[in-house]
LODREN-56612 format. One record per residue (C-alpha): x, y, z. Coordinates in steps of 0.1 Angstrom, whole numbers, plus 2048, in hexadecimal, padded with zeros to 3 digits. Layout:
XYZ/...
This chain:
6D182D279/6E8840261/70582A258/71E84625A/716848280/71E824287/73A8222A1/7528082AB/7477EC2C1/75B7F92DE/7458182E1/7238092D6/70A7F42EA/6FC7DA2D2/6E67C62E9/6C17CF2E7/6AF7D8307/6987C0318/6817AE300/65B7B3305/63D7A52F5/63A7B02D1/6167BC2CF/6197CA2AC/6297AA2A0/60E7952B0/5F37AA29F/6047A627D/605781284/5E078128B/5D979326A/5EE77A258/5D775F263/5B777225B/5AA756245/5AC73E263/598756278/57D75925D/57C733259/57972C27F/55F747284/54C73A266/54D716273/543722295/524734288/51A716273/51D700292/5097192A6/4EE71A28B/4ED6F428A/4E96F32B0/4CE70F2B0/4B86FE297/4BA6DD2AA/4B46EB2CD/4916EA2DB/4817092E8/48270D30E/46471C320/45F728344/43D72A355/433733378/417732392/4107443B3/4067343D4/4037403F7/40C72E418/3F573B433/3EB730457/3C672F451/3B472A473/39271946E/37672B482/37070A494/39370C4A3/3897244BE/3977244E1/37A70F4EF/37A6F64D2/3826D44DD/3986C94C0/3AB6EA4B7/3CE6E74AC/3E87014A4/3FF6F7488/41A71248D/42373247B/42473A456/449741453/45371E45D/43970F446/445723428/46871542C/45C6F242F/4466F6410/4647043FC/4796E6407/45E6CD401/45A6D73DC/47D6CB3D6/47A6AA3E8/4786883D7/45867D3E8/44569C3DD/4516993B9/4496743B8/42567C3C1/4246973A5/43368138B/41D664394/3FE678394/405687371/413667362/432679354/444657351/430653331/43C669313/4286702F4/4406772D7/43F6812B3/45B68029A/4686A3293/4816B127B/49F6AA292/4916942AE/4736852BD/45F6A12CD/44A69E2ED/4276A82E3/41669F305/3F16A6303/3F26B02DF/3F468C2D6/3D26802C9/3D26632E1/3DC659305/3E3637315/3D862A336/3F3612342/3EF5F4358/4065FE375/4075DA382/4195CF362/43D5D6357/4435EF33B/4625F2325/47561332D/48862A316/47D61A2F6/46462C2E0/4456182D6/4386222B4/4136272B1/40662B28E/3E1631289/3D361B26D/3B062A271/39B63B28B/39661A29C/3B7607298/3DC60D29E/3FC5FA297/4155F62B4/4395F12A9/4595EF2BD/47D5E32B7/4915CE2CF/4B65CA2C9/4B95AF2E4/4A25962F5/4A35A8317/4985CB31E/4945DF33E/4705E434B/4605F6368/4415EF37C/431611384/41D6043A1/43B5FD3B7/45560D3A0/4695EC39F/4805E4381/4835C336F/4905B2350/4765AA336/47A58F31C/47159C2F9/4745902D5/49359C2C3/48D5B22A6/46E5C629B/44D5BE2AD/42D5CA29D/4085C42A4/3E75D529C/3CE5DE2B8/3AD5EF2BB/3AA6102CC/39C60A2EF/3A85E62EF/3BD5DA30C/3E15D42FF/3F25BA313/4165B2308/4355A531B/4455C831A/4265DE320/4015DE328/3EA5FB322/3CA607312/3CB6222F7/3B063C2F5/3AB6592DE/3A767B2ED/38668D2E9/3836A12C9/3A46912BD/3A9690298/3B866E28F/3CB67026E/3D064F25C/3F464325B/3FF65D274/41B65028A/4216592AF/43764A2CA/4316402EE/44E63C305/450631329/46B64133F/47C63735E/46764537A/48564E390/49665F373/47867536D/47567E392/49A687392/49569D374/4796B1385/4896B03A8/4966D23AE/48A6DF38C/46E6F339B/47B7143A6/46B7233C6/4707463D2/45C7603E7/4477763D1/4567953E2/46879F402/4487AB411/43378D407/449770413/42A759417/42275C3F2/4387463DD/4407463B8/4457243A8/456722386/46170636F/47470434F/46F6EA334/4696E230F/4446DC311/42D6F731F/4116DF325/4276CA33C/4346E834E/4106F4355/4046D2362/4236CC377/4206EE389/3FB6EB38F/3FF6C739B/41B6D23B2/4056EC3C4/3E76D43C5/3FB6B93D5/40B6D13EE/3E86DD3F8/3DB6B93FB/3F96AF410/3F56CD427/3D06C642B/3D66A2433/3EF6AD44E/3D66C645C/3BB6AB45D/3D169146D/3C869C490/3A369C48A/3A567B476/3B7669494/39D6774AB/38066B496/390648494/3936474BA/36F6534BF/3636394A6/37461D4B9/36462A4DA/34262E4C9/34360A4BF/3475FF4E3/32D6174F1/31460E4D5/3175E94DF/3115F2503/2F36074FA/2E45EA4E5/2E95D3503/2D95EB51B/2BA5EF504/2B75CA500/2B95C5526/29E5E052C/2875D1512/28B5AE520/2845BB543/2655CE538/2575AE527/25C59A547/2515B3561/2365CD563/23E5F2561/245601583/23B623590/2586305A4/25464D5BB/26166F5B1/27B66F5CD/28964D5C2/28965959E/29F6775A9/2B665F5BB/2B964959C/2C0668587/2DC67259E/2EA64F59C/2E9651576/2FB671577/31666358D/319644577/31D65C559/33866F56A/34964E575/347641551/356662544/37266055D/37963C553/37B64652F/393661538/3A864954C/3A7630530/3B264B517/3CE65652E/3DA633533/3DA62E50D/3EC64F508/406648522/40D625514/40F6344F0/42864F4FB/43E63550D/43E61A4F1/43962D4D0/44F6454BC/4356514A3/41F66A4B6/40B676498/3EE65E49F/3E366B4C1/3BE6744C5/3B36944D4/3AF6934FB/38E6A64F8/37F6884E5/37A677508/37269851A/3956A0527/3956C6528/3B66CC53A/3C86E6524/3EA6D852E/3E36B651F/3D26C3500/3EF6DC4F9/4096C14FF/3F86A84E9/3F46C24CD/4196CD4D0/4266A94CF/4116A14B1/41D6C049F/4416B94A7/43D69549B/42E6A047A/44A6B9476/46369D47C/453687461/4566A3448/47A6AB452/48468644E/47E68A428/4956A8426/4B369F43D/4C567F447/4BE66D467/4D5678483/4D669C477/4D66B9490/4B36C4485/4A46A248C/4B769F4AD/4AA6C14B8/4866B74AF/48A6964C2/4966A94E0/4776C04DF/4606A24DB/4706904F9/46E6AF50F/4496B4507/44268F50B/45168F52E/43C6AD538/41C69C52A/42467B53D/42668F55D/4056A1555/3F467F54D/3FF67156F/3F2690581/3D168F56E/3CC66A575/3D067059A/3B668C599/39E676586/3A265959E/39A66F5BC/37A67A5A9/3716555A3/37464E5C8/35D66B5D0/34465F5B6/34563C5C4/33E6485E7/32065D5DB/31363F5C8/3146295E6/3006425FA/2E56455DF/2E361F5DA/2DB61B5FF/2BC62F5FA/2B16195DE/2B85F95F0/2975FB602/2845F65E2/2795D45D6/2935C15C2/2805C35A1/27E5E95A4/2A35EC5AD/2AB5D758E/2955ED578/2A760C585/2C95FD57E/2C05F455B/2B1616555/2D1627562/2E761254C/2D261952E/2D263E535/2F863D53B/2FE62B51A/2E8643507/2F9662515/31C65450F/31264C4EB/30466F4E6/32467E4F4/33A66A4DC/3246724BF/3266974C7/34C6954C9/34E6834A8/33769C497/34D6B84A4/36D6A7497/35C6A0475/3516C4472/3746D147A/3836B9461/36B6C3446/3706E844D/3966E644B/3A66F642C/3CA6F3420/3E370E429/3F170B406/3DA7203EF/3DE7253CA/3DE74A3C1/3E574639C/3E7725389/40171F36F/3F372534C/400727329/3F874A31D/40E7482FE/42F75130F/44D7502F7/46B73A2FD/486745315/4A0730304/4B67252F4/4C87472F1/4D07432CC/4E17652CB/4F775B2E7/50073B2D4/50A7502B6/51E7672CC/53074A2DD/53773A2BB/54675B2AF/55B75E2CF/56773A2CD/56E73D2A8/58275D2AE/5947542CE/59E7302C5/5B373B2A7/5BF7592BB/5CC7422D6/5DB72C2BC/5EC74A2AB/5F87562CD/6077342D5/6177332B3/6247562B8/63374D2DA/64372D2CC/64F73E2AD/6747472B2/67C75128F/682775283/66678426D/66F7A9268/6857C726E/6727D028E/67C7AF29F/6A07B3295/6A17D72A2/6917CB2C2/6A97AE2C8/6C97BF2BD/6D77E22B8/6EE7D729C/6E27EB27E/6D07DD260/6E47E4241/6CB7D8227/6AC7C521E/6AE7AA202/68D7A01F4/68277E1E9/6897781C4/6877571B2/6A1752197/6B3735186/6D473D198/6E27551B2/6EE76F199/6D078619D/6E47A619C/6F579C17B/6D778C16A/6BC7A3176/6CD7C517C/6AB7D817D/69B7C2196/6937CE1B9/6AA7B41C8/6C77C11B3/6C07E41BF/6C07D81E3/6E37CA1DE/6EE7EA1CF/6E07FC1EE/6F47E5204/7137EF1EF/70B8141F4/70681021A/7287FE21D/73981C20C/72E83222A/73B817241/75E814230/764839232/76B835257/78681B250/7AA82724F/7B880A23B/7CA80721A/7C27ED200/7A27DB1F8/7857D920F/7797B821C/7547AE223/74D78E236/72A77F233/71E76624C/6FD75925B/6F0744277/6EA724264/6EB717241/6CE720229/6CA745233/6D8752212/6FB75A21C/70A74D1FB/6EF75E1E7/6F77801F7/71C77A1F4/71A7741CE/7037921C8/7167AB1DD/7357A11CB/7237A51AA/7167C71B4/73A7D31BC/7477C419C/72D7D4186/7357F6196/7587F3189/7697E61A9/7827CB1A4/7727B01BA/77978D1C5/7617741D5/77275D1ED/76073D1F7/76C73621A/75071E224/768701223/74F6E8232/7336EE21A/73E7001FA/72470F1E3/72F72D1CE/73F71A1B1/71F70E1A1/711730197/732739184/735717172/75570F186/75E6EE194/7696EC1B8/7876D61B3/7A06F21B9/79A70E1D2/7A67211F0/7AD700203/7C86F81E9/7D871A1EE/7D7717214/7E86F6214/8027031FB/7F76EC1DF/7EE7091C7/7F772D1C1/7DE74A1C4/7DC74D19E/7D572819B/7B77291B2/7A974A1A5/78E74718A/781763174/75B764173/74576F156/73E78F169/7567AB162/76D7B417F/762795193/77A77919B/77175A1B0/7857441C7/7717251D1/7777121F0/7856F31E0/7846D01EE/7776CC211/7946C9229/7956B624A/7A06D425E/78F6F3250/793708270/7B8702271/7BC70D24D/7A972D253/7BF735271/7DF72F25D/7F874A252/7F074122E/7CD74F234/7DC76F241/7F2771223/7D576A20B/7C1787218/7DF79E217/7E57951F3/7C179A1EA/7BF7BC1FA/7DC7C71E4/7CD7BA1C4/7A77C01C8/7907DC1D2/7767C61E3/77B7A41F3/75A7921FB/75F776214/74475B213/74974C236/73972E248/71A73325E/72274327F/70972E293/71870D288/73E710288/759728294/76872E271/75674F26D/76475C28E/787753281/781766261/772785272/795792278/799798253/7777A924E/7747CE24B/74E7C924C/73A7AC256/7177A5248/70278D25C/6E677E246/6C477B256/6AA768242/68777324D/670757259/68E74025B/6AA74E272/6A4748297/6A27652AF/6BB7542C6/6D67582AC/6D577E2B1/6DE7792D5/6FD7662C9/7067822B1/70179C2CC/7177892E4/7337852CA/7307A92C0/7327B52E3/7507A02EB/7627AD2CC/76378D2B9/74D79C29D/7557C0293/7447D827C/7267C1278/7057C9268/6E67B525F/6D97AC23C/6B47A123C/6AF787221/68D77C213/67E79C21D/6597A5215/6477C421E/62A7B022C/64379D243/64E7BD254/63A7CA271/6477ED26B/65B7FC24F/679805264/69181824D/679818230/68A7FE21B/66A7F120E/6638111FB/68781A1F3/6907FA1E2/6727F31CE/65B7DF1E5/6407FA1E5/62A8061C9/6418231C2/65F80D1BC/64D7F91A1/651815189/67781218A/67D7ED18E/6737CD17D/6537C118D/65479D199/63A7881A9/63F7661BA/63474B1A2/61573A1AD/6137141B1/600711190/61A72617E/63671018B/6246F017F/61F6FF15D/64370915A/64F6E6164/6386D714A/6456EF130/6696E5138/6606C0135/6526C6113/6706D9108/6876BE115/6746A4102/6786B80E2/
């Protein structure tokens, strides 16, 4: 803003508009901390590299299996032991759930023995080498084994190895893998070592096993490996849910893809293949359960019928030895044959009734209905009974499987229980009706038997006895043949059953590369963390930083103009303008002097001009600026006086070799005259009045008439009167002195003055307490400014162009300062 356009406070709005986030300032703040960003990113990349080289490769392998509803050709409509296991869709869902169950994974882990680890010392850790180890151990599952403690196995030769293990205490945890029970094992404290032969049974308190070498294994002498036993439940938990199962495609929902991730490809292959094998085995056992129960029932009946057949043969043989062989007429043979047929039918009905009684009692007293034999095993061909028994068995098996997946009392189990009870009630009614029908048949058979037996009663007793024995023998033989036929049929069906779980493609290591870790992602994350952590830190520091750093901030916070920028310049005293007239700082003060000339042109006053310098707090360079502005005016030929009015903390006397015993305080209290308190400095045209002794009432003295008279006298005698006043933010003295100021310069020290102080200045300016005020920015550096504003950086020698006209000066480094101090010490000693 041109200074000849500055208007009076009454017509000028000095408060800046609403303050927004300073994006430019934040970016410059970020650039200032570029070294921190480089350091953090470098550290992050080093950490990422360290993690990457230590992380194990992760592999993923998969296998394909199908879940079908294969109907064996023996399961035809007229087959006596046919059984429908339900549709495919329900079975697929059960298989997918079963893979994640604990019971299934326990079977897989137990079958593979994954609770035993084979390790070898790697660069960063012990590595699981699985089947690549040249040996394997066959543990004694009935004995406890120490868990989570590596056992060193060092091969001394191709026939001996040394076992070594360290125990920090006399008790360790052990597990018995037969029943998975845990126990405390007493062990010797310290290192335990012993030599064994390969193939020898190792029996120790903390483990029992036999070590065998693998076929074609190359045993290297002094090679060291480790065997470690793991907690069985922990291993199961690790694999539980680890196998991912999904349909192969939307159109092939019965084909499932099984995949597993891990560090060792051999273990992944074996676990996936064992999973499908055990699923198939479990499914086949379930399918064979019906036939197995039927065979058991037939076998128990065959035992009884076989004993009866043996007894009948024995009786016939004994009768033949005792009596001669009879020739019975053809008519009587026919009658005997009919009686035998009736006996056979009666026997078959009795078997049916016996089966129905057993089945009814089983339904009423048992809750597990998976062990019911097929009704056709005793010749019951009623479709209603066979269908009901099949359905109840299927529902019971489904309930057993569901019990492993959900908690007791769940809605799914309640729904199944309701279906089982409903089907059971229907079956009980069908049993009662069938029993009534069979009893009626038995009565008819009994009546026919009585009629036929009357015809045989006319024969001699010995012939009647022969025919009875012969009928019993025939009946027993036919019953035995029927049961044998039923058993053969059940055995054929059981043997012909195939699992509905079929492997399409086994898991296999075909040289797939690792899928992880994603090392590039780790580097990217390290870069982002290394960048954003200091960025957040800088952002927080930027938000918490309430100091002023550059001209842009001043212009944004206040509309009071900036009169000049004073650079940082180290010198032995405050007399920079006098001692270093060619320096950039001296030129900056001369620029302030020139700007004030435009300002004073608008004043319609006679006599000398007054300049009051103040600041927010002590230490902002107010005295430094006062001395040098006064020096600049004096060197230009203006008769100037520097008036020290900071009565509470006087400073200006030291640079002029004046003591502070007498000063303006003495004049204000009437103790001294103006001439007595005025001192001539070594700078031409510059006089100085120090503050004098510190008074108890500085504010009252500055408000006195003597102060008014002092300023009036000085206006008449001097061209320029520089008032070095107290800080505005600490005391009210500056406001008292503002009435005497033709121009007020508020000193802002960059990176020191608080932003809130400008609000105070704005308020005082707006209220009229501070008039004709401008800012002086002290300790200015071009790099501190977020923008060049009025261009002071280049105009006053802070740019490259200005160096051609002014004395170049660089801040002394820490090393230079130390050297200078050492030099001064040497000079002092001399």
